[in-house]
KESESE-38744 format. One line per 3 residues: number of its first residue (from 1); their letters; for each residue z, y, x of C-alpha. Coordinates in nm, 4 decimals, padded with zeros to 6 digits, m for minus. Each point is the difference from the previous one (the first is absolute). Example, Ala and Ser with C-alpha at 12.3 -4.5 7.8 and 13.67 -1.06 7.14 Angstrom:
1) as) 00.7800:m00.4500:01.2300; m00.0660:00.3440:00.1370
//
This chain:
1) xxx) 05.4067:11.6846:10.4752; 00.3074:00.1324:m00.1707; 00.1185:m00.0615:m00.3488
4) xxx) m00.1357:00.3207:m00.1434; m00.3458:m00.0565:00.1572; 00.0001:m00.3415:m00.1305
7) xxx) 00.0921:00.1038:m00.3577; m00.2988:00.2638:00.0311; m00.2513:m00.2541:00.1170
10) xxx) 00.0958:m00.2417:m00.2777; m00.0151:00.2782:m00.2568; m00.3557:00.1054:00.1132
13) xxx) m00.1137:m00.3688:m00.0127; 00.1456:m00.0359:m00.3612; m00.1598:00.3205:m00.1025
16) xxx) m00.3394:m00.1233:00.1385; 00.0323:m00.3329:m00.2073; 00.0936:00.1992:m00.3004
19) xxx) m00.2977:00.2456:00.0428; m00.2513:m00.2976:00.0446; 00.1282:m00.1489:m00.3328
22) xxx) 00.0066:00.3289:m00.1748; m00.3657:00.0648:00.1262; m00.1258:m00.3289:m00.1581
25) xxx) 00.1915:00.0535:m00.3194; m00.1350:00.3649:m00.0230; m00.3585:m00.1210:00.0313
28) xxx) 00.0520:m00.2538:m00.2735; 00.1602:00.2757:m00.2236; m00.3194:00.2223:00.0698
31) xxx) m00.2303:m00.2951:m00.0771; 00.1624:m00.0652:m00.3488; m00.0217:00.3803:m00.0688
34) xxx) m00.3580:00.0065:00.0841; m00.0747:m00.3262:m00.2071; 00.1863:00.1550:m00.3071
37) xxx) m00.2139:00.3057:00.0443; m00.3190:m00.2090:00.0218; 00.1272:m00.2057:m00.3150
40) xxx) 00.0238:00.3452:m00.1905; m00.3525:00.0615:00.0731; m00.0902:m00.3595:m00.0995
43) xxx) 00.1993:00.0474:m00.3379; m00.1917:00.3180:m00.0853; m00.3441:m00.1594:00.0605
46) xxx) 00.0807:m00.3259:m00.1686; 00.1144:00.2000:m00.3254; m00.3304:00.1421:m00.0499
49) xxx) m00.2116:m00.3154:00.1113; m00.1132:m00.2391:m00.2934; 00.1434:m00.3357:00.0010
52) xxx) m00.2047:m00.3179:00.0796; m00.1584:m00.1266:m00.3166; 00.1078:m00.3599:00.0447
55) xxx) 00.3810:00.1074:00.0456; m00.0214:00.2572:m00.2721; m00.1086:m00.2736:m00.2395
58) xxx) 00.3155:m00.1899:00.0873; 00.2136:00.2892:m00.0586; m00.1481:00.0969:m00.3325
61) xxx) 00.1243:m00.3407:m00.1198; 00.3777:00.0716:00.0656; 00.0575:00.3857:00.0750
64) xxx) m00.0708:00.2651:m00.2446; m00.2187:00.2743:00.0788; 00.2569:00.2778:m00.0117
67) xxx) 00.2031:m00.1734:00.2630; m00.2906:m00.0475:00.2219; m00.0807:00.3560:m00.0138
70) xxx) 00.3670:00.0969:00.0440; 00.0062:m00.2019:00.3182; m00.2886:00.2285:00.1412
73) xxx) 00.2182:00.3087:m00.0411; 00.2864:m00.1934:00.1491; m00.2252:m00.0734:00.3054
76) xxx) m00.0885:00.3752:00.0123; 00.3579:00.1160:m00.0160; 00.1237:m00.2597:00.2694
79) xxx) m00.2799:00.0996:00.2170; 00.0712:00.3662:m00.0130; 00.3705:m00.0860:00.0524
82) xxx) m00.0978:m00.2111:00.3174; m00.1833:00.3100:00.1433; 00.2925:00.2161:m00.0479
85) xxx) 00.2514:m00.2381:00.1230; m00.1720:m00.1317:00.3078; 00.1303:00.2818:00.2285
88) xxx) 00.3532:m00.0689:m00.1017; m00.0401:m00.3743:00.0826; m00.1155:00.1127:00.3508
91) xxx) 00.3252:00.2019:00.0122; 00.1935:m00.3242:m00.0957; 00.1250:00.1406:m00.3457
94) xxx) 00.2257:m00.2522:m00.1540; m00.0765:00.1335:m00.3585; m00.3749:00.0016:00.0870
97) xxx) 00.0425:m00.3687:00.0958; 00.1685:m00.0674:m00.3329; m00.2590:00.1792:m00.2124
100) xxx) m00.2815:m00.1503:00.2020; 00.1266:m00.3582:m00.0609; 00.0389:00.0545:m00.3736
103) xxx) m00.3493:00.1368:m00.0282; m00.1432:m00.2690:00.2083; 00.1387:m00.2585:m00.2365
106) xxx) m00.1296:00.1945:m00.2958; m00.3451:00.0395:00.1835; m00.0492:m00.3744:00.0260
109) xxx) 00.0525:m00.0457:m00.3631; m00.2331:00.2853:m00.0778; m00.2881:m00.1072:00.2122
112) xxx) 00.0115:m00.3416:m00.1594; 00.0215:00.1373:m00.3526; m00.2909:00.2469:00.0450
115) xxx) m00.2546:m00.2396:00.1312; 00.1485:m00.3055:00.1710; m00.0378:00.2044:00.3342
118) xxx) 00.1450:m00.2817:00.2261; m00.0947:00.1975:00.3099; 00.1975:00.3055:m00.0796
121) xxx) 00.2780:m00.1876:m00.1205; 00.0113:m00.1966:00.3120; 00.0215:00.2891:00.2205
124) xxx) 00.2661:00.1465:m00.1992; 00.1934:m00.3330:00.0233; m00.0385:00.0006:00.3858
127) xxx) 00.1130:00.3626:00.0153; 00.3041:m00.0942:m00.2322; 00.0975:m00.2872:00.2304
130) xxx) m00.0237:00.2389:00.3041; 00.2212:00.2440:m00.1605; 00.2559:m00.2577:m00.0870
133) xxx) m00.0125:m00.1597:00.3549; 00.0524:00.3539:00.1666; 00.2244:00.1325:m00.2555
136) xxx) 00.2757:00.0903:00.2488; m00.2399:00.2131:00.1986; m00.0108:00.2561:m00.3028
139) xxx) 00.3391:00.1485:00.0490; m00.0578:00.3784:m00.0247; 00.2065:00.1603:m00.2722
142) xxx) m00.1102:00.2361:m00.2698; 00.1732:00.2939:m00.1189; 00.2258:m00.1491:m00.2799
145) xxx) 00.0231:00.3166:m00.2236; m00.3765:00.0243:00.0341; m00.0442:m00.3569:m00.1288
148) xxx) 00.2065:00.0784:m00.2991; m00.2133:00.3327:m00.0632; m00.3115:m00.2137:00.0594
151) xxx) 00.0862:m00.2490:m00.2798; 00.0954:00.2679:m00.2217; m00.3225:00.1941:00.0773
154) xxx) m00.2118:m00.3279:m00.0652; 00.1784:m00.0316:m00.3472; m00.0396:00.3633:m00.0843
157) xxx) m00.3587:00.0053:00.1069; m00.0958:m00.3058:m00.1969; 00.1582:00.1499:m00.3250
160) xxx) m00.1645:00.3448:00.1001; m00.3353:m00.1597:00.0232; 00.0179:m00.1871:m00.3211
163) xxx) 00.0954:00.3075:m00.1980; m00.2563:00.2174:00.2009; m00.2715:m00.2425:m00.0833
166) xxx) 00.1109:m00.0580:m00.3519; 00.0189:00.3597:m00.1155; m00.3043:00.0789:00.1924
169) xxx) m00.2207:m00.2460:m00.1711; 00.1633:00.0758:m00.3584; m00.0643:00.3760:00.0454
172) xxx) m00.3231:m00.0069:00.1803; m00.1685:m00.2524:m00.2279; m00.3126:00.2248:m00.0443
175) xxx) m00.0735:m00.0589:00.3472; m00.0320:m00.3966:m00.0699; m00.2319:m00.1921:m00.2218
178) xxx) 00.2764:m00.1154:m00.2133; 00.3054:00.1967:m00.1469; 00.3448:m00.1805:00.0621
181) xxx) 00.3325:00.0467:m00.1734; 00.3033:00.0059:00.2116; 00.0652:m00.3787:00.0185
184) xxx) m00.3697:m00.0730:00.0684; 00.0072:00.2572:00.2891; 00.3203:m00.1728:00.1438
187) xxx) m00.1932:m00.3233:m00.0421; m00.3094:00.1308:00.1943; 00.2350:00.0997:00.2911
190) xxx) 00.1383:m00.3499:00.0124; m00.3389:m00.1438:00.0079; m00.1208:00.2333:00.2852
193) xxx) 00.2919:m00.1083:00.2027; m00.0498:m00.3838:m00.0634; m00.3851:m00.0125:m00.0073
196) xxx) m00.1175:00.2913:00.2181; m00.2186:00.1234:m00.2803; 00.0276:00.0092:m00.3786
199) xxx) m00.3247:m00.0938:m00.2005; 00.1097:00.2407:m00.2683; 00.0908:00.3018:00.2030
202) xxx) m00.3501:00.1453:00.0578; 00.0010:00.3702:00.1240; m00.2805:00.2072:m00.1572
205) xxx) 00.0598:00.3220:00.2081; 00.0472:00.0910:00.3671; 00.3593:00.0949:m00.0707
208) xxx) 00.0440:m00.3408:m00.1565; m00.1039:m00.1707:00.3155; 00.2435:00.2244:00.1931
211) xxx) 00.2744:m00.0779:m00.2127; m00.0253:m00.3931:00.0285; m00.0312:00.0389:00.3831
214) xxx) 00.3218:00.2325:00.0012; 00.2081:m00.2908:m00.1565; m00.1039:m00.2147:00.2979
217) xxx) 00.0842:00.2905:00.2272; 00.3482:00.0496:m00.1477; 00.0722:m00.3637:00.0079
220) xxx) m00.1113:m00.0328:00.3735; 00.1912:00.3026:00.0933; 00.3217:m00.1144:m00.1585
223) xxx) m00.0468:m00.3460:00.1826; m00.0637:00.1888:00.3281; 00.2963:00.2268:m00.0256
226) xxx) 00.2247:m00.3026:m00.0875; m00.1020:m00.2050:00.2876; 00.0502:00.2957:00.2419
229) xxx) 00.3549:00.0379:m00.1333; 00.0745:m00.3636:00.0135; m00.0986:m00.0343:00.3582
232) xxx) 00.0807:00.3329:00.1657; 00.2286:00.0126:00.3204; 00.3707:00.0327:m00.0121
235) xxx) 00.0950:00.3816:m00.0516; 00.3018:00.1555:00.1446; 00.1656:00.1665:m00.2744
238) xxx) 00.3418:00.0980:00.1600; 00.0906:00.1504:00.3221; 00.2324:m00.1615:00.2550
241) xxx) 00.3338:m00.0496:m00.1403; 00.3133:00.1556:00.1573; 00.1050:m00.3501:00.1483
244) xxx) m00.3274:m00.0468:00.1331; m00.0113:00.3396:00.1557; 00.3446:m00.0494:00.1622
247) xxx) m00.1035:m00.3323:00.1309; m00.3176:00.1513:00.1549; 00.2030:00.2942:00.1412
250) xxx) 00.2226:m00.2416:00.1649; m00.2835:m00.1936:00.1607; m00.1943:00.2993:00.1115
253) xxx) 00.2935:00.1725:00.1475; 00.0709:m00.3112:00.1899; m00.3528:m00.0915:00.1302
256) xxx) m00.2230:00.2970:m00.0701; m00.1361:00.1308:00.3347; m00.3214:00.1957:m00.0900
259) xxx) m00.0765:00.3637:m00.1368; m00.0729:m00.1770:m00.3392; 00.3279:m00.1675:m00.0283
262) xxx) 00.1570:00.3015:m00.1910; m00.3131:00.0310:m00.2285; 00.0604:m00.3565:m00.0979
265) xxx) 00.2880:00.1124:m00.2120; m00.1983:00.2620:m00.1934; 00.0315:m00.0341:m00.3721
268) xxx) m00.3693:m00.0957:m00.0332; 00.0653:m00.3325:00.1598; 00.0670:m00.3468:m00.1464
271) xxx) 00.1539:m00.2688:00.2205; m00.0613:m00.3665:00.0743; 00.2739:m00.1835:00.1744
274) xxx) m00.0534:m00.3262:00.1809; 00.2800:m00.2536:00.0370; 00.0436:00.0628:00.3771
277) xxx) 00.1142:00.3748:m00.0641; m00.3247:00.1785:00.0298; m00.1184:00.2727:m00.2373
280) xxx) m00.3586:00.0980:m00.0688; m00.0261:00.3577:m00.1371; m00.3304:00.0519:m00.2130
283) xxx) m00.1585:00.1836:m00.2839; m00.2617:m00.1183:m00.2568; m00.3125:00.1430:m00.0748
286) xxx) m00.1998:m00.1801:m00.2450; 00.0049:m00.3569:00.1143; 00.0469:00.1047:00.3732
289) xxx) 00.3394:m00.0252:00.1512; 00.0041:00.2333:00.2927; 00.2895:m00.0580:00.2575
292) xxx) 00.1208:00.2757:00.1937; 00.0187:m00.1149:00.3739; 00.1318:m00.3393:00.1032
295) xxx) 00.2602:m00.2061:m00.1693; 00.3490:00.1108:00.1131; 00.2669:m00.2552:00.0970
298) xxx) 00.0816:m00.2535:00.2757; m00.3231:m00.0291:00.2221; m00.0019:m00.3720:m00.0032
301) xxx) m00.0495:m00.0166:m00.3687; m00.2644:00.2638:m00.0367; m00.2960:m00.2475:00.0055
304) xxx) 00.1630:m00.2204:m00.2670; 00.0578:00.3143:m00.2148; m00.3656:00.0990:00.0200
307) xxx) m00.0966:m00.3359:m00.1344; 00.2626:00.0136:m00.2732; m00.1190:00.3391:m00.1168
310) xxx) m00.3597:m00.0999:00.0131; 00.0838:m00.2958:m00.2465; 00.2030:00.2215:m00.2086
313) xxx) m00.3034:00.2364:m00.0435; m00.2302:m00.2863:m00.0617; 00.2297:m00.1321:m00.2874
316) xxx) m00.0077:00.3680:m00.1511; m00.3623:00.0186:00.0176; 00.0263:00.2953:00.2543
319) xxx) m00.2179:00.0614:00.2937; 00.1858:00.0984:00.3246; m00.0150:00.2535:00.2897
322) xxx) 00.2414:00.1061:00.2695; m00.0359:00.3676:00.1053; 00.0915:00.1366:00.3510
325) xxx) 00.1471:m00.3028:00.1598; 00.1001:m00.0315:00.3717; m00.2007:m00.2208:00.2444
328) xxx) 00.3080:m00.2207:00.0152; m00.1000:m00.2491:m00.2648; m00.3599:00.0091:m00.0093
331) xxx) m00.0373:m00.3865:00.0706; 00.2348:m00.0782:m00.2867; m00.2180:00.2057:m00.2382
334) xxx) m00.3167:m00.1917:00.1325; 00.1879:m00.3349:m00.0168; 00.0618:00.0821:m00.3657
337) xxx) m00.3804:00.0637:m00.0515; m00.0303:00.3729:00.0119; m00.2296:00.2313:00.1941
340) xxx) 00.1245:00.2868:00.1883; m00.1487:00.3596:00.0649; 00.1199:00.2759:00.2011
343) xxx) 00.0276:00.3053:m00.2027; 00.1408:00.2516:00.2480; 00.2850:00.0569:00.2469
346) xxx) 00.3461:00.1403:m00.0375; 00.1034:00.2478:00.2478; 00.3335:m00.0469:00.1616
349) xxx) 00.1528:00.2722:00.2386; 00.2298:m00.1350:00.2716; 00.2498:00.2816:m00.0095
352) xxx) 00.1306:m00.0213:00.3577; m00.3521:00.0656:00.1248; m00.0573:00.2767:m00.2474
355) xxx) 00.0071:00.3611:00.1291; m00.1493:00.3440:m00.0260; m00.0439:00.0343:00.3776
358) xxx) m00.2901:m00.0816:00.1902; m00.3845:00.0775:m00.0445; m00.0861:m00.2639:m00.2502
361) xxx) 00.2529:00.1652:m00.2477; m00.1050:00.3512:00.0712; m00.1658:00.0423:m00.3338
364) xxx) 00.3091:m00.1101:m00.2034; 00.2288:00.2051:00.2261; m00.2171:00.3059:m00.0507
367) xxx) 00.0264:m00.0403:m00.3724; 00.3733:m00.0430:00.0163; 00.0365:00.3140:00.2123
370) xxx) m00.2065:00.2031:m00.2310; 00.1920:m00.1083:m00.3160; 00.3326:00.0803:00.1555
373) xxx) m00.1272:00.3482:00.1107; m00.1084:00.0630:m00.3772; 00.3596:m00.0698:m00.0853
376) xxx) m00.0541:m00.3692:m00.1456; 00.2742:m00.2534:00.0647; 00.0769:m00.3468:m00.1170
379) xxx) 00.3232:m00.1475:m00.1427; 00.0945:m00.3652:m00.0676; 00.2099:m00.0745:m00.3079
382) xxx) 00.1791:m00.3163:m00.0425; 00.0707:m00.1744:m00.3386; 00.1113:00.0900:m00.2403
385) xxx) m00.1915:00.3338:m00.0413; 00.1394:00.2612:m00.1996; m00.1520:00.1111:m00.3270
388) xxx) m00.1367:00.3325:00.1158; m00.1899:m00.1679:00.2991; m00.1238:m00.2572:m00.2483
391) xxx) m00.1481:00.2668:m00.2198; m00.1805:00.1744:00.2825; m00.1397:m00.3172:00.1226
394) xxx) m00.1295:m00.0745:m00.3352; m00.1724:00.3192:m00.0359; m00.1839:m00.0711:00.3300
397) xxx) m00.0697:m00.3610:m00.1234; m00.1449:00.1337:m00.3360; m00.2290:00.2675:00.1666
400) xxx) m00.1133:m00.2874:00.2465; m00.1022:m00.2252:m00.2809; m00.1696:00.2618:m00.1913
403) xxx) m00.2117:00.0877:00.3018; m00.0882:m00.3771:00.0739; m00.0552:m00.0975:m00.3750
406) xxx) 00.0518:m00.3731:m00.1041; 00.3798:00.0031:m00.0227; 00.2419:m00.2158:00.1961
409) xxx) m00.0814:m00.3069:00.1836; 00.1885:m00.3278:m00.0262; 00.0453:m00.3482:00.1579
412) xxx) 00.0426:00.0828:00.3677; 00.0809:00.3713:m00.0655; 00.3053:00.1412:m00.1381
415) xxx) m00.0240:00.2559:m00.2929; 00.1757:00.3258:m00.0205; 00.3015:m00.0974:m00.2420
418) xxx) 00.3012:00.2143:00.0357; 00.2250:m00.3165:00.0445; m00.2163:m00.1377:00.2795
421) xxx) m00.0340:00.3427:00.1840; 00.3744:00.0439:m00.0302; 00.0818:m00.3141:00.1589
424) xxx) m00.2502:00.0555:00.2909; 00.0239:00.1905:00.3206; m00.2605:00.2721:00.0308
427) xxx) m00.1328:00.2512:00.2442; m00.0781:00.3439:m00.1280; m00.2247:00.2703:00.1333
430) xxx) 00.1469:00.3465:m00.0732; m00.2028:00.3089:00.0284; 00.1281:00.3236:00.1631
433) xxx) 00.1467:00.1011:m00.3256; 00.1890:m00.3150:m00.0384; m00.2029:m00.1556:m00.2838
436) xxx) m00.0829:m00.3666:00.0343; m00.3931:m00.0458:00.0224; m00.0411:m00.3584:00.1120
439) xxx) 00.1987:m00.3103:00.0208; m00.0189:m00.3685:00.0724; 00.2576:m00.2778:m00.0788
442) xxx) 00.0654:m00.2964:00.2307; 00.1683:m00.3296:m00.0566; 00.1623:m00.2304:00.2542
445) xxx) m00.1045:m00.3625:00.0582; 00.2475:m00.2685:m00.0324; m00.0327:m00.2260:00.2930
448) xxx) m00.1607:00.2401:00.2425; 00.1346:00.3202:00.1516; m00.2934:00.1769:m00.1613
451) xxx) m00.0690:00.2616:m00.2422; m00.3024:00.0279:m00.2413; m00.1563:00.3017:m00.1812
454) xxx) m00.0563:00.0045:m00.3745; m00.0983:00.3081:m00.1813; m00.1504:00.2962:00.1775
457) xxx) m00.0676:00.3138:m00.2143; m00.0626:00.3675:00.0380; m00.1101:00.3069:m00.1755
460) xxx) m00.3809:00.0438:m00.0029; 00.0239:00.3377:00.1755; 00.1959:m00.0740:00.3104
463) xxx) m00.0375:00.1112:00.3473; m00.2452:m00.2041:00.2028; 00.1755:m00.2636:00.2189
466) xxx) 00.2832:m00.0237:m00.2402; m00.0080:m00.4030:m00.0387; m00.0459:m00.0222:00.3794
469) xxx) 00.3142:00.1964:00.0612; 00.1766:m00.2221:m00.2632; m00.1032:m00.3251:00.1710
472) xxx) 00.0865:00.1239:00.3459; 00.3463:00.1130:m00.1125; 00.0606:m00.3215:m00.1931
475) xxx) m00.0836:m00.2066:00.3004; 00.2181:00.2067:00.2367; 00.2789:m00.0382:m00.2619
478) xxx) m00.0353:m00.3694:m00.0303; m00.0090:m00.0526:00.3834; 00.3259:00.2179:00.0403
481) xxx) 00.1707:m00.2222:m00.2661; m00.0737:m00.3120:00.2054; m00.2587:m00.1609:m00.2036
484) xxx) m00.2441:m00.2156:00.2184; m00.3260:00.0734:m00.2115; m00.1477:00.1643:m00.2958
487) xxx) m00.2795:m00.1389:m00.2203; m00.2644:00.2534:m00.1021; m00.1305:m00.2447:m00.2563
490) xxx) m00.3348:m00.1693:m00.0469; m00.3260:00.1665:00.1286; m00.2240:m00.1600:m00.2567
493) xxx) m00.3418:m00.1549:00.1500; 00.0740:00.1593:00.3490; m00.1536:m00.2178:00.2595
496) xxx) m00.1322:m00.2624:m00.2310; m00.3301:m00.1640:00.0847; m00.0891:00.2208:00.2801
499) xxx) m00.0303:m00.2598:00.2671; m00.2906:m00.2443:00.0274; 00.2388:m00.2997:00.0089
502) xxx) 00.1686:00.1051:m00.3285; m00.0657:m00.2199:m00.3300; m00.3133:00.1041:m00.1800
505) xxx) 00.1932:00.0898:m00.3066; 00.1960:00.2378:00.1990; m00.3079:00.1448:00.1503
508) xxx) m00.1462:00.0441:m00.3603; 00.3238:00.1566:m00.0937; m00.0389:00.2526:00.2847
511) xxx) m00.3314:00.1002:m00.1270; 00.1195:00.0493:m00.3453; 00.2932:00.2112:00.1439
514) xxx) m00.2710:00.2437:00.1783; m00.1634:00.0367:m00.3430; 00.2959:00.0759:m00.2230
517) xxx) 00.1662:00.2125:00.2769; m00.1791:00.2976:m00.1525; 00.2507:m00.0385:m00.2850
520) xxx) 00.3086:m00.1553:00.1452; 00.1084:00.1502:00.3373; 00.1257:m00.3160:00.1778
523) xxx) m00.1086:00.1227:00.3415; 00.1713:00.3382:m00.0462; 00.3312:m00.1754:m00.0912
526) xxx) m00.0173:m00.2322:00.2915; m00.0835:00.2742:00.2467; 00.2952:00.2112:m00.1388
529) xxx) 00.2415:m00.3010:00.0803; m00.1650:m00.0747:00.3264; 00.1077:00.3410:00.1348
532) xxx) 00.3616:m00.1619:00.0369; m00.1330:m00.2854:00.2033; 00.1288:m00.3031:m00.1944
535) xxx) m00.1136:m00.3428:00.0858; m00.2049:m00.1651:m00.2624; 00.0758:m00.3284:m00.1448
538) xxx) m00.2522:m00.1730:m00.2323; 00.0869:m00.0633:m00.3593; m00.1922:m00.2527:m00.2157
541) xxx) m00.1165:m00.0806:m00.3617; 00.0382:m00.3713:m00.0958; m00.2221:m00.1024:m00.2807
544) xxx) m00.1484:m00.3120:m00.1482; m00.3678:00.0256:00.1100; m00.2581:00.2679:00.0406
547) xxx) m00.1293:m00.0453:m00.3749; 00.3400:00.1318:m00.0905; 00.0052:00.3194:00.1892
550) xxx) m00.1412:00.2331:m00.2613; 00.2932:m00.1220:m00.2437; 00.2514:00.0551:00.2808
553) xxx) m00.1185:00.3249:00.0850; 00.0122:00.1110:m00.3862; 00.3462:m00.1537:m00.0065
556) xxx) 00.1177:00.2063:00.2952; m00.1188:00.3223:m00.1468; 00.1852:m00.0996:m00.3223
559) xxx) 00.3505:m00.0749:00.1644; m00.0326:00.3039:00.2229; m00.0970:00.2472:m00.2561
562) xxx) 00.1864:m00.1420:m00.3069; m00.1281:00.1233:m00.3493; m00.3370:00.1811:m00.0217
565) xxx) m00.0632:m00.1597:00.3360; m00.3675:00.0703:00.0149; 00.0506:00.3684:m00.0587
568) xxx) 00.2552:00.0142:00.2697; m00.2124:m00.1907:00.2411; m00.3014:00.2208:m00.0377
571) xxx) 00.2197:00.3017:00.0150; 00.0987:m00.0857:00.3634; m00.2741:00.2011:00.1486
574) x) m00.0348:00.1281:00.3493
//
């Protein structure tokens, strides 16, 4: 065994040990979260249950009635907070751990004060000890600006609730059995929030009852909003810096070898750099970080970078998915605890084998001959393009976007921006009168002698066969220029789940594809590309587990469609 193989074997063993430890730790974290959820229910039930008489007699000797009633409200609020915060504990939120630790300490005291409830206090104590023991397991960060906003919201909400309740009781005194002056009204609000119910504030109308309930509703809503802001995931507020972009560009140009390498440098991406000179290009949708393709960098460090980025996402409270990855590193993803799903195949034309001659290419050849007889021609323009041509292409692009609705796509696709198009090589179809009617831009890969296609656009009313003509001429031009291959891009969901031996989830995806194909012409696009006889290489989606797939799908739609993503997605009809 050579040194490199020995290093990889040691790495895999190390990963296995870490994953086993992480798995045990994860189960303990989840158990604590479930226990806190159960404790929230216990607190709510305990607050409305009468204390045992013999214990109550002991309390009556040393603790005033108001304090005992106040402890019941404390139990209610803490119980409600536990219900809200349990999910964040499940996600290892550090702020949630801190809040829960404080509330459990308060909960122990409140249970003892309200009725010497040793049972509930003991459970709270055990939970508190568990949280302290496993404190290092709760390492996920919250969004710092949101924490500040949450504390501010909590303070403002408290003041608003006090003012709302005080003014309401004062001006709505005819809805209650007793009229209160402003200070008495304020005192009633304080009594409500320390004893759950004031003996003097007795509603005599239905509206009076509604108003009292609304005070509790406002208070609970403020608490809920504040907790949400205190524990929300880290939010990306700034795009990649110039220095980050330059560093990513250097790595991608040195190691990029797929059709997605150029898209990794589009301006909708953020970057994660591992210490081994690997870059991961991703976009954030909600709390889902979607990575475009595999990490880019030295092959021997890819597995380590996957683990490093997974840990980075966990600290930021983000879920994680990798879209359109190669088969090369599937074992590395599985070792890191991810599931894999084939989502389609990328069509790659071997240019030395491409020709319009022969019977299998008769259909395309006939289209090309027809278009040339009608006076159509193609021309390839290299960067930088002149302004007149860019304006002509923009006219085509605007017409195409209008006819297809939904607007530009993002993430793995370029957008028609004049600076981007001006620096691209394009092939343009000219009609007999010389007017451009269709175009496509293509981009080179960095470490392979291969071209990839990006934008493909045409006027709505064009001669039948125009895009076949464009593709055929484009491939012939690339072949004449000495390129080895040409990527036609991903054919989404093609060939997925069609074989009996395919995984069940892929077979289910195939059945779903058959249903939604009435809206999205996946098969038509695949058949169009297949005319040029590419070989098909599978591409995969990497995700956490089957339960996360709906969230992953939503995130993929968002990062591809950008703002107003739902409208754009629904607009992409057949």
